[in-house]
All heavy atoms as TSV, in Angstrom:
chain	resi	resn	atom	element	x	y	z
A	1	MET	N	N	-114.201	-145.521	-107.566
A	1	MET	CA	C	-114.548	-146.196	-108.802
A	1	MET	C	C	-116.041	-146.493	-108.812
A	1	MET	O	O	-116.605	-146.876	-107.805
A	1	MET	CB	C	-113.738	-147.483	-108.892
A	1	MET	CG	C	-113.998	-148.285	-110.095
A	1	MET	SD	S	-112.621	-148.038	-111.200
A	1	MET	CE	C	-113.196	-148.848	-112.622
A	2	PHE	N	N	-116.659	-146.312	-109.954
A	2	PHE	CA	C	-118.090	-146.513	-110.093
A	2	PHE	C	C	-118.376	-147.443	-111.255
A	2	PHE	O	O	-117.690	-147.411	-112.270
A	2	PHE	CB	C	-118.807	-145.187	-110.367
A	2	PHE	CG	C	-118.587	-144.169	-109.303
A	2	PHE	CD1	C	-117.660	-143.165	-109.465
A	2	PHE	CD2	C	-119.312	-144.222	-108.130
A	2	PHE	CE1	C	-117.455	-142.225	-108.480
A	2	PHE	CE2	C	-119.117	-143.296	-107.136
A	2	PHE	CZ	C	-118.177	-142.295	-107.310
A	3	ASP	N	N	-119.434	-148.229	-111.108
A	3	ASP	CA	C	-120.008	-148.947	-112.236
A	3	ASP	C	C	-121.150	-148.076	-112.710
A	3	ASP	O	O	-122.172	-147.960	-112.031
A	3	ASP	CB	C	-120.542	-150.317	-111.809
A	3	ASP	CG	C	-119.445	-151.291	-111.480
A	3	ASP	OD1	O	-118.367	-151.203	-112.102
A	3	ASP	OD2	O	-119.659	-152.147	-110.615
A	4	LEU	N	N	-120.971	-147.404	-113.840
A	4	LEU	CA	C	-121.991	-146.494	-114.341
A	4	LEU	C	C	-123.092	-147.291	-115.021
A	4	LEU	O	O	-122.828	-148.208	-115.794
A	4	LEU	CB	C	-121.369	-145.486	-115.294
A	4	LEU	CG	C	-120.313	-144.588	-114.639
A	4	LEU	CD1	C	-119.651	-143.703	-115.673
A	4	LEU	CD2	C	-120.914	-143.761	-113.523
A	5	LEU	N	N	-124.346	-146.945	-114.705
A	5	LEU	CA	C	-125.487	-147.725	-115.177
A	5	LEU	C	C	-126.336	-147.002	-116.213
A	5	LEU	O	O	-126.827	-147.620	-117.146
A	5	LEU	CB	C	-126.379	-148.107	-113.989
A	5	LEU	CG	C	-125.698	-148.880	-112.865
A	5	LEU	CD1	C	-126.661	-149.056	-111.701
A	5	LEU	CD2	C	-125.206	-150.221	-113.358
A	6	ALA	N	N	-126.558	-145.679	-116.029
A	6	ALA	CA	C	-127.480	-144.971	-116.914
A	6	ALA	C	C	-127.312	-143.466	-116.765
A	6	ALA	O	O	-126.790	-142.984	-115.765
A	6	ALA	CB	C	-128.918	-145.355	-116.568
A	7	TRP	N	N	-127.801	-142.726	-117.755
A	7	TRP	CA	C	-127.882	-141.273	-117.641
A	7	TRP	C	C	-129.077	-140.936	-116.762
A	7	TRP	O	O	-130.147	-141.516	-116.907
A	7	TRP	CB	C	-128.088	-140.625	-119.012
A	7	TRP	CG	C	-126.845	-140.561	-119.823
A	7	TRP	CD1	C	-126.470	-141.436	-120.799
A	7	TRP	CD2	C	-125.814	-139.584	-119.731
A	7	TRP	NE1	N	-125.267	-141.059	-121.313
A	7	TRP	CE2	C	-124.838	-139.922	-120.683
A	7	TRP	CE3	C	-125.620	-138.459	-118.936
A	7	TRP	CZ2	C	-123.690	-139.173	-120.864
A	7	TRP	CZ3	C	-124.478	-137.711	-119.124
A	7	TRP	CH2	C	-123.524	-138.062	-120.079
A	8	ALA	N	N	-128.921	-139.972	-115.848
A	8	ALA	CA	C	-130.034	-139.485	-115.031
A	8	ALA	C	C	-130.643	-138.253	-115.679
A	8	ALA	O	O	-131.858	-138.120	-115.771
A	8	ALA	CB	C	-129.563	-139.160	-113.624
A	9	ASP	N	N	-129.794	-137.344	-116.122
A	9	ASP	CA	C	-130.211	-136.119	-116.808
A	9	ASP	C	C	-128.995	-135.568	-117.536
A	9	ASP	O	O	-128.007	-136.276	-117.714
A	9	ASP	CB	C	-130.834	-135.106	-115.839
A	9	ASP	CG	C	-129.918	-134.729	-114.680
A	9	ASP	OD1	O	-128.676	-134.770	-114.854
A	9	ASP	OD2	O	-130.429	-134.400	-113.607
A	10	ASP	N	N	-129.038	-134.305	-117.957
A	10	ASP	CA	C	-127.927	-133.734	-118.723
A	10	ASP	C	C	-126.637	-133.600	-117.921
A	10	ASP	O	O	-125.555	-133.489	-118.500
A	10	ASP	CB	C	-128.307	-132.352	-119.267
A	10	ASP	CG	C	-129.358	-132.439	-120.359
A	10	ASP	OD1	O	-129.538	-133.530	-120.942
A	10	ASP	OD2	O	-130.008	-131.411	-120.628
A	11	ASP	N	N	-126.732	-133.572	-116.593
A	11	ASP	CA	C	-125.572	-133.312	-115.754
A	11	ASP	C	C	-125.100	-134.486	-114.912
A	11	ASP	O	O	-124.038	-134.422	-114.309
A	11	ASP	CB	C	-125.873	-132.141	-114.798
A	11	ASP	CG	C	-126.220	-130.875	-115.549
A	11	ASP	OD1	O	-125.556	-130.589	-116.579
A	11	ASP	OD2	O	-127.155	-130.175	-115.128
A	12	ARG	N	N	-125.906	-135.548	-114.808
A	12	ARG	CA	C	-125.577	-136.649	-113.899
A	12	ARG	C	C	-125.797	-138.018	-114.527
A	12	ARG	O	O	-126.652	-138.180	-115.391
A	12	ARG	CB	C	-126.435	-136.555	-112.633
A	12	ARG	CG	C	-126.073	-135.381	-111.754
A	12	ARG	CD	C	-127.032	-135.290	-110.606
A	12	ARG	NE	N	-128.376	-135.009	-111.101
A	12	ARG	CZ	C	-128.969	-133.826	-110.991
A	12	ARG	NH1	N	-128.382	-132.841	-110.396
A	12	ARG	NH2	N	-130.183	-133.646	-111.480
A	13	LEU	N	N	-125.020	-138.973	-114.021
A	13	LEU	CA	C	-125.164	-140.383	-114.359
A	13	LEU	C	C	-125.541	-141.125	-113.090
A	13	LEU	O	O	-125.220	-140.679	-111.993
A	13	LEU	CB	C	-123.834	-140.945	-114.878
A	13	LEU	CG	C	-123.278	-140.254	-116.106
A	13	LEU	CD1	C	-121.771	-140.167	-116.001
A	13	LEU	CD2	C	-123.690	-141.000	-117.339
A	14	ILE	N	N	-126.184	-142.268	-113.218
A	14	ILE	CA	C	-126.475	-143.124	-112.078
A	14	ILE	C	C	-125.458	-144.259	-112.088
A	14	ILE	O	O	-125.190	-144.854	-113.126
A	14	ILE	CB	C	-127.902	-143.713	-112.160
A	14	ILE	CG1	C	-128.935	-142.605	-112.069
A	14	ILE	CG2	C	-128.122	-144.759	-111.085
A	14	ILE	CD1	C	-129.019	-141.929	-110.723
A	15	GLY	N	N	-124.907	-144.528	-110.931
A	15	GLY	CA	C	-123.928	-145.602	-110.831
A	15	GLY	C	C	-124.029	-146.327	-109.515
A	15	GLY	O	O	-124.809	-145.977	-108.636
A	16	VAL	N	N	-123.239	-147.369	-109.396
A	16	VAL	CA	C	-123.086	-148.097	-108.139
A	16	VAL	C	C	-121.640	-147.896	-107.733
A	16	VAL	O	O	-120.719	-148.178	-108.502
A	16	VAL	CB	C	-123.406	-149.595	-108.307
A	16	VAL	CG1	C	-123.092	-150.359	-107.045
A	16	VAL	CG2	C	-124.855	-149.785	-108.697
A	17	GLY	N	N	-121.435	-147.364	-106.527
A	17	GLY	CA	C	-120.083	-147.103	-106.055
A	17	GLY	C	C	-120.113	-146.501	-104.669
A	17	GLY	O	O	-121.101	-146.639	-103.951
A	18	CYS	N	N	-119.048	-145.825	-104.309
A	18	CYS	CA	C	-118.922	-145.238	-102.973
A	18	CYS	C	C	-118.980	-143.725	-103.053
A	18	CYS	O	O	-118.373	-143.129	-103.926
A	18	CYS	CB	C	-117.595	-145.632	-102.349
A	18	CYS	SG	S	-117.434	-147.387	-102.103
A	19	ALA	N	N	-119.698	-143.129	-102.112
A	19	ALA	CA	C	-119.677	-141.684	-101.949
A	19	ALA	C	C	-118.617	-141.431	-100.887
A	19	ALA	O	O	-118.871	-141.536	-99.708
A	19	ALA	CB	C	-121.028	-141.155	-101.517
A	20	GLY	N	N	-117.410	-141.159	-101.296
A	20	GLY	CA	C	-116.280	-141.055	-100.368
A	20	GLY	C	C	-115.391	-142.274	-100.522
A	20	GLY	O	O	-115.215	-142.783	-101.620
A	21	THR	N	N	-114.886	-142.768	-99.423
A	21	THR	CA	C	-114.031	-143.957	-99.476
A	21	THR	C	C	-114.785	-145.149	-98.912
A	21	THR	O	O	-115.683	-145.002	-98.090
A	21	THR	CB	C	-112.745	-143.754	-98.665
A	21	THR	OG1	O	-113.107	-143.506	-97.303
A	21	THR	CG2	C	-111.947	-142.590	-99.207
A	22	CYS	N	N	-114.430	-146.328	-99.360
A	22	CYS	CA	C	-115.063	-147.529	-98.819
A	22	CYS	C	C	-113.988	-148.574	-98.558
A	22	CYS	O	O	-112.926	-148.555	-99.155
A	22	CYS	CB	C	-116.136	-148.079	-99.720
A	22	CYS	SG	S	-115.927	-147.913	-101.465
A	23	GLY	N	N	-114.301	-149.476	-97.665
A	23	GLY	CA	C	-113.339	-150.484	-97.253
A	23	GLY	C	C	-113.062	-151.550	-98.296
A	23	GLY	O	O	-111.958	-152.059	-98.393
A	24	ASN	N	N	-114.086	-151.896	-99.094
A	24	ASN	CA	C	-113.880	-152.911	-100.124
A	24	ASN	C	C	-114.884	-152.708	-101.256
A	24	ASN	O	O	-115.816	-151.921	-101.144
A	24	ASN	CB	C	-113.965	-154.322	-99.536
A	24	ASN	CG	C	-115.340	-154.643	-98.998
A	24	ASN	OD1	O	-116.336	-154.549	-99.717
A	24	ASN	ND2	N	-115.422	-155.020	-97.739
A	25	GLU	N	N	-114.722	-153.463	-102.324
A	25	GLU	CA	C	-115.552	-153.285	-103.510
A	25	GLU	C	C	-117.012	-153.682	-103.298
A	25	GLU	O	O	-117.888	-153.277	-104.044
A	25	GLU	CB	C	-114.977	-154.093	-104.669
A	25	GLU	CG	C	-115.013	-155.596	-104.419
A	25	GLU	CD	C	-114.339	-156.385	-105.512
A	25	GLU	OE1	O	-114.960	-156.594	-106.566
A	25	GLU	OE2	O	-113.188	-156.783	-105.289
A	26	PHE	N	N	-117.294	-154.490	-102.287
A	26	PHE	CA	C	-118.663	-154.935	-102.045
A	26	PHE	C	C	-119.465	-153.928	-101.231
A	26	PHE	O	O	-120.670	-154.013	-101.151
A	26	PHE	CB	C	-118.676	-156.286	-101.340
A	26	PHE	CG	C	-118.060	-157.373	-102.173
A	26	PHE	CD1	C	-116.850	-157.914	-101.824
A	26	PHE	CD2	C	-118.690	-157.822	-103.316
A	26	PHE	CE1	C	-116.275	-158.904	-102.595
A	26	PHE	CE2	C	-118.125	-158.801	-104.103
A	26	PHE	CZ	C	-116.914	-159.351	-103.744
A	27	ARG	N	N	-118.810	-152.976	-100.588
A	27	ARG	CA	C	-119.518	-151.950	-99.808
A	27	ARG	C	C	-119.791	-150.767	-100.737
A	27	ARG	O	O	-119.020	-149.822	-100.831
A	27	ARG	CB	C	-118.664	-151.516	-98.616
A	27	ARG	CG	C	-119.379	-150.561	-97.708
A	27	ARG	CD	C	-118.587	-150.350	-96.432
A	27	ARG	NE	N	-119.071	-149.203	-95.699
A	27	ARG	CZ	C	-120.132	-149.205	-94.908
A	27	ARG	NH1	N	-120.812	-150.309	-94.740
A	27	ARG	NH2	N	-120.500	-148.116	-94.276
A	28	ASN	N	N	-120.903	-150.863	-101.452
A	28	ASN	CA	C	-121.237	-149.822	-102.417
A	28	ASN	C	C	-122.708	-149.451	-102.289
A	28	ASN	O	O	-123.470	-150.102	-101.575
A	28	ASN	CB	C	-120.890	-150.272	-103.833
A	28	ASN	CG	C	-121.526	-151.586	-104.186
A	28	ASN	OD1	O	-122.669	-151.845	-103.865
A	28	ASN	ND2	N	-120.784	-152.438	-104.871
A	29	ALA	N	N	-123.108	-148.397	-102.963
A	29	ALA	CA	C	-124.476	-147.900	-102.902
A	29	ALA	C	C	-124.853	-147.308	-104.256
A	29	ALA	O	O	-123.995	-147.069	-105.102
A	29	ALA	CB	C	-124.597	-146.835	-101.818
A	30	LEU	N	N	-126.135	-147.059	-104.431
A	30	LEU	CA	C	-126.618	-146.387	-105.624
A	30	LEU	C	C	-126.306	-144.900	-105.480
A	30	LEU	O	O	-126.635	-144.294	-104.460
A	30	LEU	CB	C	-128.126	-146.614	-105.741
A	30	LEU	CG	C	-128.781	-146.305	-107.069
A	30	LEU	CD1	C	-128.173	-147.132	-108.188
A	30	LEU	CD2	C	-130.266	-146.533	-106.982
A	31	VAL	N	N	-125.644	-144.311	-106.479
A	31	VAL	CA	C	-125.208	-142.921	-106.397
A	31	VAL	C	C	-125.406	-142.195	-107.724
A	31	VAL	O	O	-125.194	-142.777	-108.773
A	31	VAL	CB	C	-123.704	-142.808	-106.005
A	31	VAL	CG1	C	-123.454	-143.303	-104.613
A	31	VAL	CG2	C	-122.823	-143.550	-106.980
A	32	PRO	N	N	-125.835	-140.921	-107.685
A	32	PRO	CA	C	-125.737	-140.090	-108.881
A	32	PRO	C	C	-124.342	-139.459	-108.898
A	32	PRO	O	O	-123.831	-139.052	-107.851
A	32	PRO	CB	C	-126.823	-139.031	-108.694
A	32	PRO	CG	C	-127.027	-138.947	-107.225
A	32	PRO	CD	C	-126.632	-140.274	-106.653
A	33	VAL	N	N	-123.735	-139.419	-110.067
A	33	VAL	CA	C	-122.375	-138.897	-110.236
A	33	VAL	C	C	-122.420	-137.797	-111.286
A	33	VAL	O	O	-123.021	-137.982	-112.346
A	33	VAL	CB	C	-121.422	-140.022	-110.716
A	33	VAL	CG1	C	-120.007	-139.512	-110.864
A	33	VAL	CG2	C	-121.489	-141.222	-109.803
A	34	SER	N	N	-121.795	-136.650	-110.997
A	34	SER	CA	C	-121.732	-135.599	-112.011
A	34	SER	C	C	-120.907	-136.100	-113.192
A	34	SER	O	O	-120.070	-136.989	-113.056
A	34	SER	CB	C	-121.120	-134.319	-111.425
A	34	SER	OG	O	-119.800	-134.550	-110.999
A	35	VAL	N	N	-121.156	-135.539	-114.358
A	35	VAL	CA	C	-120.473	-135.989	-115.571
A	35	VAL	C	C	-118.956	-135.896	-115.433
A	35	VAL	O	O	-118.224	-136.750	-115.922
A	35	VAL	CB	C	-120.976	-135.197	-116.803
A	35	VAL	CG1	C	-120.189	-135.561	-118.047
A	35	VAL	CG2	C	-122.454	-135.456	-117.022
A	36	ASP	N	N	-118.459	-134.881	-114.716
A	36	ASP	CA	C	-117.012	-134.756	-114.521
A	36	ASP	C	C	-116.494	-135.646	-113.388
A	36	ASP	O	O	-115.288	-135.715	-113.151
A	36	ASP	CB	C	-116.611	-133.302	-114.281
A	36	ASP	CG	C	-117.200	-132.700	-113.018
A	36	ASP	OD1	O	-117.817	-133.436	-112.213
A	36	ASP	OD2	O	-117.059	-131.482	-112.828
A	37	GLY	N	N	-117.396	-136.322	-112.656
A	37	GLY	CA	C	-116.998	-137.250	-111.593
A	37	GLY	C	C	-116.651	-136.603	-110.267
A	37	GLY	O	O	-116.243	-137.278	-109.336
A	38	ARG	N	N	-116.836	-135.296	-110.134
A	38	ARG	CA	C	-116.442	-134.599	-108.909
A	38	ARG	C	C	-117.504	-134.622	-107.815
A	38	ARG	O	O	-117.194	-134.565	-106.643
A	38	ARG	CB	C	-116.082	-133.158	-109.215
A	38	ARG	CG	C	-114.851	-133.051	-110.056
A	38	ARG	CD	C	-114.494	-131.628	-110.306
A	38	ARG	NE	N	-113.342	-131.573	-111.196
A	38	ARG	CZ	C	-112.824	-130.468	-111.631
A	38	ARG	NH1	N	-113.336	-129.306	-111.271
A	38	ARG	NH2	N	-111.787	-130.494	-112.431
A	39	LYS	N	N	-118.778	-134.688	-108.186
A	39	LYS	CA	C	-119.849	-134.640	-107.190
A	39	LYS	C	C	-120.571	-135.983	-107.158
A	39	LYS	O	O	-121.090	-136.447	-108.180
A	39	LYS	CB	C	-120.828	-133.527	-107.519
A	39	LYS	CG	C	-121.869	-133.321	-106.452
A	39	LYS	CD	C	-122.702	-132.096	-106.743
A	39	LYS	CE	C	-123.702	-131.878	-105.616
A	39	LYS	NZ	N	-124.563	-130.748	-105.895
A	40	VAL	N	N	-120.602	-136.595	-105.970
A	40	VAL	CA	C	-121.233	-137.897	-105.777
A	40	VAL	C	C	-122.125	-137.815	-104.544
A	40	VAL	O	O	-121.705	-137.302	-103.514
A	40	VAL	CB	C	-120.164	-138.997	-105.560
A	40	VAL	CG1	C	-120.815	-140.340	-105.349
A	40	VAL	CG2	C	-119.195	-139.039	-106.724
A	41	ILE	N	N	-123.345	-138.316	-104.657
A	41	ILE	CA	C	-124.279	-138.315	-103.530
A	41	ILE	C	C	-124.808	-139.736	-103.358
A	41	ILE	O	O	-125.261	-140.355	-104.325
A	41	ILE	CB	C	-125.458	-137.355	-103.785
A	41	ILE	CG1	C	-124.947	-135.941	-104.018
A	41	ILE	CG2	C	-126.450	-137.398	-102.620
A	41	ILE	CD1	C	-125.984	-135.000	-104.551
A	42	ARG	N	N	-124.771	-140.239	-102.143
A	42	ARG	CA	C	-125.286	-141.582	-101.893
A	42	ARG	C	C	-126.804	-141.531	-101.808
A	42	ARG	O	O	-127.377	-140.760	-101.065
A	42	ARG	CB	C	-124.703	-142.139	-100.599
A	42	ARG	CG	C	-125.041	-143.590	-100.378
A	42	ARG	CD	C	-124.408	-144.096	-99.142
A	42	ARG	NE	N	-125.100	-143.436	-98.019
A	42	ARG	CZ	C	-124.907	-143.747	-96.765
A	42	ARG	NH1	N	-124.024	-144.639	-96.427
A	42	ARG	NH2	N	-125.580	-143.140	-95.820
A	43	LEU	N	N	-127.500	-142.394	-102.575
A	43	LEU	CA	C	-128.956	-142.442	-102.578
A	43	LEU	C	C	-129.519	-143.593	-101.759
A	43	LEU	O	O	-130.686	-143.576	-101.390
A	43	LEU	CB	C	-129.491	-142.591	-104.012
A	43	LEU	CG	C	-129.296	-141.417	-104.943
A	43	LEU	CD1	C	-129.858	-141.756	-106.316
A	43	LEU	CD2	C	-129.973	-140.180	-104.399
A	44	SER	N	N	-128.736	-144.607	-101.533
A	44	SER	CA	C	-129.234	-145.784	-100.826
A	44	SER	C	C	-128.234	-146.202	-99.757
A	44	SER	O	O	-127.122	-145.708	-99.708
A	44	SER	CB	C	-129.460	-146.939	-101.812
A	44	SER	OG	O	-128.222	-147.379	-102.344
A	45	ALA	N	N	-128.652	-147.126	-98.929
A	45	ALA	CA	C	-127.740	-147.676	-97.927
A	45	ALA	C	C	-126.659	-148.487	-98.637
A	45	ALA	O	O	-126.846	-148.948	-99.764
A	45	ALA	CB	C	-128.510	-148.565	-96.960
A	46	TYR	N	N	-125.533	-148.641	-97.974
A	46	TYR	CA	C	-124.468	-149.454	-98.545
A	46	TYR	C	C	-124.866	-150.922	-98.574
A	46	TYR	O	O	-125.504	-151.423	-97.655
A	46	TYR	CB	C	-123.182	-149.319	-97.725
A	46	TYR	CG	C	-122.475	-148.004	-97.929
A	46	TYR	CD1	C	-122.266	-147.134	-96.876
A	46	TYR	CD2	C	-122.015	-147.641	-99.182
A	46	TYR	CE1	C	-121.610	-145.932	-97.056
A	46	TYR	CE2	C	-121.362	-146.438	-99.378
A	46	TYR	CZ	C	-121.165	-145.594	-98.311
A	46	TYR	OH	O	-120.525	-144.411	-98.506
A	47	ARG	N	N	-124.493	-151.597	-99.638
A	47	ARG	CA	C	-124.652	-153.047	-99.705
A	47	ARG	C	C	-123.386	-153.641	-99.114
A	47	ARG	O	O	-122.287	-153.276	-99.492
A	47	ARG	CB	C	-124.799	-153.511	-101.157
A	47	ARG	CG	C	-126.029	-152.953	-101.822
A	47	ARG	CD	C	-126.260	-153.530	-103.190
A	47	ARG	NE	N	-125.096	-153.389	-104.059
A	47	ARG	CZ	C	-124.969	-153.998	-105.226
A	47	ARG	NH1	N	-125.915	-154.780	-105.665
A	47	ARG	NH2	N	-123.903	-153.823	-105.973
A	48	GLU	N	N	-123.536	-154.549	-98.187
A	48	GLU	CA	C	-122.367	-155.140	-97.526
A	48	GLU	C	C	-121.753	-156.267	-98.341
A	48	GLU	O	O	-120.563	-156.478	-98.326
A	48	GLU	CB	C	-122.736	-155.631	-96.132
A	48	GLU	CG	C	-123.098	-154.505	-95.189
A	48	GLU	CD	C	-121.960	-153.528	-94.946
A	48	GLU	OE1	O	-120.780	-153.928	-94.968
A	48	GLU	OE2	O	-122.252	-152.338	-94.750
A	49	ASN	N	N	-122.576	-157.047	-99.046
A	49	ASN	CA	C	-122.058	-158.161	-99.824
A	49	ASN	C	C	-122.934	-158.330	-101.054
A	49	ASN	O	O	-123.979	-158.975	-100.999
A	49	ASN	CB	C	-122.045	-159.451	-98.992
A	49	ASN	CG	C	-121.421	-160.606	-99.748
A	49	ASN	OD1	O	-121.101	-160.486	-100.933
A	49	ASN	ND2	N	-121.248	-161.721	-99.085
A	50	SER	N	N	-122.525	-157.767	-102.166
A	50	SER	CA	C	-123.348	-157.786	-103.367
A	50	SER	C	C	-123.415	-159.163	-104.009
A	50	SER	O	O	-124.208	-159.374	-104.923
A	50	SER	CB	C	-122.842	-156.755	-104.381
A	50	SER	OG	O	-121.522	-157.025	-104.744
A	51	ASP	N	N	-122.619	-160.122	-103.550
A	51	ASP	CA	C	-122.686	-161.485	-104.085
A	51	ASP	C	C	-123.707	-162.349	-103.353
A	51	ASP	O	O	-124.014	-163.443	-103.787
A	51	ASP	CB	C	-121.315	-162.163	-104.002
A	51	ASP	CG	C	-120.363	-161.623	-105.059
A	51	ASP	OD1	O	-120.842	-161.041	-106.045
A	51	ASP	OD2	O	-119.150	-161.791	-104.900
A	52	SER	N	N	-124.234	-161.871	-102.245
A	52	SER	CA	C	-125.202	-162.629	-101.464
A	52	SER	C	C	-126.536	-162.714	-102.202
A	52	SER	O	O	-126.944	-161.780	-102.891
A	52	SER	CB	C	-125.417	-161.958	-100.106
A	52	SER	OG	O	-126.526	-162.516	-99.445
A	53	GLU	N	N	-127.255	-163.817	-102.051
A	53	GLU	CA	C	-128.577	-163.962	-102.662
A	53	GLU	C	C	-129.562	-162.947	-102.105
A	53	GLU	O	O	-130.515	-162.570	-102.766
A	53	GLU	CB	C	-129.111	-165.366	-102.416
A	53	GLU	CG	C	-128.395	-166.439	-103.194
A	53	GLU	CD	C	-128.993	-167.811	-102.927
A	53	GLU	OE1	O	-130.087	-167.909	-102.341
A	53	GLU	OE2	O	-128.358	-168.799	-103.323
A	54	LYS	N	N	-129.353	-162.507	-100.867
A	54	LYS	CA	C	-130.261	-161.562	-100.219
A	54	LYS	C	C	-129.952	-160.112	-100.578
A	54	LYS	O	O	-130.706	-159.220	-100.230
A	54	LYS	CB	C	-130.199	-161.734	-98.710
A	54	LYS	CG	C	-130.703	-163.079	-98.260
A	54	LYS	CD	C	-130.603	-163.215	-96.761
A	54	LYS	CE	C	-131.079	-164.583	-96.324
A	54	LYS	NZ	N	-130.958	-164.760	-94.878
A	55	SER	N	N	-128.867	-159.874	-101.260
A	55	SER	CA	C	-128.474	-158.514	-101.616
A	55	SER	C	C	-129.411	-157.949	-102.678
A	55	SER	O	O	-129.862	-158.663	-103.572
A	55	SER	CB	C	-127.047	-158.515	-102.137
A	55	SER	OG	O	-126.642	-157.213	-102.472
A	56	ARG	N	N	-129.718	-156.671	-102.566
A	56	ARG	CA	C	-130.560	-156.040	-103.579
A	56	ARG	C	C	-129.693	-155.608	-104.753
A	56	ARG	O	O	-128.521	-155.272	-104.608
A	56	ARG	CB	C	-131.304	-154.850	-102.979
A	56	ARG	CG	C	-130.409	-153.826	-102.416
A	56	ARG	CD	C	-131.176	-152.741	-101.693
A	56	ARG	NE	N	-130.324	-152.042	-100.763
A	56	ARG	CZ	C	-129.361	-151.219	-101.127
A	56	ARG	NH1	N	-129.150	-151.001	-102.381
A	56	ARG	NH2	N	-128.616	-150.634	-100.238
A	57	HIS	N	N	-130.286	-155.627	-105.924
A	57	HIS	CA	C	-129.596	-155.231	-107.138
A	57	HIS	C	C	-130.447	-154.198	-107.852
A	57	HIS	O	O	-131.638	-154.442	-108.083
A	57	HIS	CB	C	-129.350	-156.436	-108.054
A	57	HIS	CG	C	-128.499	-157.481	-107.416
A	57	HIS	ND1	N	-127.133	-157.398	-107.376
A	57	HIS	CD2	C	-128.824	-158.607	-106.740
A	57	HIS	CE1	C	-126.657	-158.443	-106.737
A	57	HIS	NE2	N	-127.655	-159.197	-106.326
A	58	PRO	N	N	-129.890	-153.041	-108.208
A	58	PRO	CA	C	-130.691	-152.009	-108.865
A	58	PRO	C	C	-131.185	-152.463	-110.233
A	58	PRO	O	O	-130.464	-153.138	-110.966
A	58	PRO	CB	C	-129.734	-150.827	-108.996
A	58	PRO	CG	C	-128.387	-151.333	-108.704
A	58	PRO	CD	C	-128.514	-152.641	-108.007
A	59	VAL	N	N	-132.414	-152.098	-110.536
A	59	VAL	CA	C	-133.002	-152.368	-111.841
A	59	VAL	C	C	-133.486	-151.029	-112.377
A	59	VAL	O	O	-134.292	-150.355	-111.759
A	59	VAL	CB	C	-134.190	-153.358	-111.740
A	59	VAL	CG1	C	-134.848	-153.545	-113.105
A	59	VAL	CG2	C	-133.728	-154.684	-111.163
A	60	LEU	N	N	-132.991	-150.639	-113.542
A	60	LEU	CA	C	-133.362	-149.359	-114.144
A	60	LEU	C	C	-134.246	-149.606	-115.344
A	60	LEU	O	O	-134.017	-150.524	-116.120
A	60	LEU	CB	C	-132.103	-148.591	-114.547
A	60	LEU	CG	C	-131.109	-148.337	-113.413
A	60	LEU	CD1	C	-129.846	-147.717	-113.956
A	60	LEU	CD2	C	-131.728	-147.463	-112.343
A	61	THR	N	N	-135.282	-148.771	-115.494
A	61	THR	CA	C	-136.206	-148.895	-116.620
A	61	THR	C	C	-136.382	-147.533	-117.269
A	61	THR	O	O	-136.208	-146.510	-116.610
A	61	THR	CB	C	-137.583	-149.408	-116.153
A	61	THR	OG1	O	-138.139	-148.471	-115.256
A	61	THR	CG2	C	-137.471	-150.765	-115.490
A	62	PRO	N	N	-136.754	-147.486	-118.534
A	62	PRO	CA	C	-137.038	-146.194	-119.161
A	62	PRO	C	C	-138.275	-145.575	-118.506
A	62	PRO	O	O	-139.172	-146.280	-118.064
A	62	PRO	CB	C	-137.330	-146.530	-120.621
A	62	PRO	CG	C	-137.014	-147.961	-120.795
A	62	PRO	CD	C	-136.891	-148.589	-119.458
A	63	ARG	N	N	-138.283	-144.270	-118.425
A	63	ARG	CA	C	-139.467	-143.636	-117.845
A	63	ARG	C	C	-140.443	-143.236	-118.905
A	63	ARG	O	O	-140.218	-143.191	-120.049
A	63	ARG	CB	C	-139.084	-142.440	-117.002
A	63	ARG	CG	C	-138.290	-141.393	-117.733
A	63	ARG	CD	C	-137.987	-140.270	-116.804
A	63	ARG	NE	N	-137.328	-139.251	-117.575
A	63	ARG	CZ	C	-137.327	-137.996	-117.269
A	63	ARG	NH1	N	-137.912	-137.589	-116.195
A	63	ARG	NH2	N	-136.715	-137.126	-117.998
């Protein structure tokens, strides 16, 4: 499952989720996802606890 955030290009979306399987909903990373949802690549390290004040949160801006 992914939280989709933005379009990356014609073929991919940017989301926060797991590339493969993960133990819980808080272990997620920034990932590009193909439009059909079949191809996922992890771009960042996994966040262990996204509710923590020290956790990083992606910020997307127009280019």
